[in-house]
Every structure is written in C-alpha cells, then in structure tokens.
MARPA-202665 format. One record per residue (C-alpha): residue number from 1; chain; z, y negated, x. Coordinates in nm, 3 decimals. Layout:
! MARPA-202665
<r><seq>NUM</seq><mol>A</mol><z>Z</z><y>Y</y><x>X</x></r>
...
! end
This chain:
! MARPA-202665
<r><seq>1</seq><mol>A</mol><z>4.544</z><y>1.639</y><x>3.886</x></r>
<r><seq>2</seq><mol>A</mol><z>4.268</z><y>1.537</y><x>3.697</x></r>
<r><seq>3</seq><mol>A</mol><z>3.992</z><y>1.799</y><x>3.538</x></r>
<r><seq>4</seq><mol>A</mol><z>3.686</z><y>1.656</y><x>3.535</x></r>
<r><seq>5</seq><mol>A</mol><z>3.526</z><y>1.560</y><x>3.214</x></r>
<r><seq>6</seq><mol>A</mol><z>3.361</z><y>1.788</y><x>3.023</x></r>
<r><seq>7</seq><mol>A</mol><z>2.978</z><y>1.780</y><x>3.010</x></r>
<r><seq>8</seq><mol>A</mol><z>2.748</z><y>1.811</y><x>2.625</x></r>
<r><seq>9</seq><mol>A</mol><z>2.496</z><y>2.045</y><x>2.672</x></r>
<r><seq>10</seq><mol>A</mol><z>2.198</z><y>1.938</y><x>2.447</x></r>
<r><seq>11</seq><mol>A</mol><z>1.861</z><y>2.122</y><x>2.415</x></r>
<r><seq>12</seq><mol>A</mol><z>1.569</z><y>1.930</y><x>2.492</x></r>
<r><seq>13</seq><mol>A</mol><z>1.416</z><y>1.775</y><x>2.240</x></r>
<r><seq>14</seq><mol>A</mol><z>1.061</z><y>1.976</y><x>2.121</x></r>
<r><seq>15</seq><mol>A</mol><z>0.765</z><y>1.831</y><x>2.267</x></r>
<r><seq>16</seq><mol>A</mol><z>0.596</z><y>1.829</y><x>1.932</x></r>
<r><seq>17</seq><mol>A</mol><z>0.866</z><y>1.666</y><x>1.822</x></r>
<r><seq>18</seq><mol>A</mol><z>0.833</z><y>1.393</y><x>2.105</x></r>
<r><seq>19</seq><mol>A</mol><z>0.472</z><y>1.344</y><x>2.089</x></r>
<r><seq>20</seq><mol>A</mol><z>0.533</z><y>1.341</y><x>1.687</x></r>
<r><seq>21</seq><mol>A</mol><z>0.697</z><y>1.015</y><x>1.734</x></r>
<r><seq>22</seq><mol>A</mol><z>0.518</z><y>0.881</y><x>2.005</x></r>
<r><seq>23</seq><mol>A</mol><z>0.189</z><y>0.863</y><x>1.783</x></r>
<r><seq>24</seq><mol>A</mol><z>0.398</z><y>0.719</y><x>1.509</x></r>
<r><seq>25</seq><mol>A</mol><z>0.474</z><y>0.474</y><x>1.744</x></r>
<r><seq>26</seq><mol>A</mol><z>0.156</z><y>0.399</y><x>1.871</x></r>
<r><seq>27</seq><mol>A</mol><z>0.033</z><y>0.378</y><x>1.483</x></r>
<r><seq>28</seq><mol>A</mol><z>0.277</z><y>0.159</y><x>1.419</x></r>
<r><seq>29</seq><mol>A</mol><z>0.175</z><y>-0.066</y><x>1.725</x></r>
<r><seq>30</seq><mol>A</mol><z>-0.158</z><y>-0.060</y><x>1.573</x></r>
<r><seq>31</seq><mol>A</mol><z>-0.058</z><y>-0.186</y><x>1.301</x></r>
<r><seq>32</seq><mol>A</mol><z>0.098</z><y>-0.444</y><x>1.437</x></r>
<r><seq>33</seq><mol>A</mol><z>-0.165</z><y>-0.571</y><x>1.643</x></r>
<r><seq>34</seq><mol>A</mol><z>-0.408</z><y>-0.605</y><x>1.346</x></r>
<r><seq>35</seq><mol>A</mol><z>-0.128</z><y>-0.826</y><x>1.156</x></r>
<r><seq>36</seq><mol>A</mol><z>-0.110</z><y>-1.022</y><x>1.489</x></r>
<r><seq>37</seq><mol>A</mol><z>-0.498</z><y>-1.051</y><x>1.497</x></r>
<r><seq>38</seq><mol>A</mol><z>-0.529</z><y>-1.134</y><x>1.151</x></r>
<r><seq>39</seq><mol>A</mol><z>-0.290</z><y>-1.426</y><x>1.160</x></r>
<r><seq>40</seq><mol>A</mol><z>-0.406</z><y>-1.553</y><x>1.494</x></r>
<r><seq>41</seq><mol>A</mol><z>-0.789</z><y>-1.578</y><x>1.339</x></r>
<r><seq>42</seq><mol>A</mol><z>-0.627</z><y>-1.792</y><x>1.037</x></r>
<r><seq>43</seq><mol>A</mol><z>-0.465</z><y>-1.991</y><x>1.263</x></r>
<r><seq>44</seq><mol>A</mol><z>-0.799</z><y>-2.012</y><x>1.492</x></r>
<r><seq>45</seq><mol>A</mol><z>-0.979</z><y>-2.156</y><x>1.204</x></r>
<r><seq>46</seq><mol>A</mol><z>-0.687</z><y>-2.388</y><x>1.111</x></r>
<r><seq>47</seq><mol>A</mol><z>-0.694</z><y>-2.548</y><x>1.511</x></r>
<r><seq>48</seq><mol>A</mol><z>-1.099</z><y>-2.558</y><x>1.502</x></r>
<r><seq>49</seq><mol>A</mol><z>-1.101</z><y>-2.757</y><x>1.132</x></r>
<r><seq>50</seq><mol>A</mol><z>-0.822</z><y>-3.010</y><x>1.300</x></r>
<r><seq>51</seq><mol>A</mol><z>-0.993</z><y>-3.058</y><x>1.642</x></r>
<r><seq>52</seq><mol>A</mol><z>-1.298</z><y>-3.154</y><x>1.473</x></r>
<r><seq>53</seq><mol>A</mol><z>-1.117</z><y>-3.382</y><x>1.268</x></r>
<r><seq>54</seq><mol>A</mol><z>-0.967</z><y>-3.546</y><x>1.598</x></r>
<r><seq>55</seq><mol>A</mol><z>-1.283</z><y>-3.547</y><x>1.744</x></r>
<r><seq>56</seq><mol>A</mol><z>-1.429</z><y>-3.748</y><x>1.443</x></r>
<r><seq>57</seq><mol>A</mol><z>-1.170</z><y>-4.024</y><x>1.424</x></r>
<r><seq>58</seq><mol>A</mol><z>-1.201</z><y>-4.047</y><x>1.793</x></r>
<r><seq>59</seq><mol>A</mol><z>-1.609</z><y>-4.087</y><x>1.728</x></r>
<r><seq>60</seq><mol>A</mol><z>-1.511</z><y>-4.346</y><x>1.476</x></r>
<r><seq>61</seq><mol>A</mol><z>-1.252</z><y>-4.546</y><x>1.680</x></r>
<r><seq>62</seq><mol>A</mol><z>-1.463</z><y>-4.585</y><x>1.965</x></r>
<r><seq>63</seq><mol>A</mol><z>-1.770</z><y>-4.690</y><x>1.735</x></r>
<r><seq>64</seq><mol>A</mol><z>-1.528</z><y>-4.972</y><x>1.601</x></r>
<r><seq>65</seq><mol>A</mol><z>-1.407</z><y>-5.081</y><x>1.972</x></r>
<r><seq>66</seq><mol>A</mol><z>-1.773</z><y>-5.112</y><x>2.052</x></r>
<r><seq>67</seq><mol>A</mol><z>-1.897</z><y>-5.329</y><x>1.776</x></r>
<r><seq>68</seq><mol>A</mol><z>-1.557</z><y>-5.551</y><x>1.795</x></r>
<r><seq>69</seq><mol>A</mol><z>-1.638</z><y>-5.582</y><x>2.231</x></r>
<r><seq>70</seq><mol>A</mol><z>-1.991</z><y>-5.663</y><x>2.108</x></r>
<r><seq>71</seq><mol>A</mol><z>-1.909</z><y>-5.898</y><x>1.850</x></r>
<r><seq>72</seq><mol>A</mol><z>-1.709</z><y>-6.107</y><x>2.071</x></r>
<r><seq>73</seq><mol>A</mol><z>-1.916</z><y>-6.148</y><x>2.357</x></r>
<r><seq>74</seq><mol>A</mol><z>-2.151</z><y>-6.320</y><x>2.083</x></r>
! end
C-alpha cells in the first residue's frame, strides 16, 4: 500500500521581507527604465540626424532631375 508523501511545512515569509523584496525589485525596474530612456534618447538623436540627411539628399536629387528635365526640353 502506498503511503502519501510527507508534506514539508514552511512558515509564510514575513510581510516586511516581502515588501522589502518588492521595493528592491521596483527600484531595479525604475533604474532599468531610466537606462532605457537614455538609450532611446541617444538613438532618437541619431535617427533625427539621419532622417534630415536623407531628406537633403532627396531634395538634391529632385532638383537635379528637374534641371535635367528642363534642359532636355530646350
């Protein structure tokens, strides 16, 4: 006949320890959030710069295409 497994009785963690652990976890997440926000800010600066460079190139190409088209018509 099988005997049931013995259950290990453990005390519930103290509420102070739980809240302290949660506070540490929350603080760590806030620090990670700040770090990610700074990284995003740096990337957005690069992206903005690159976007404007592309716009400038497109404007140059359009201007040259127009000049070529008008000079061919003469």
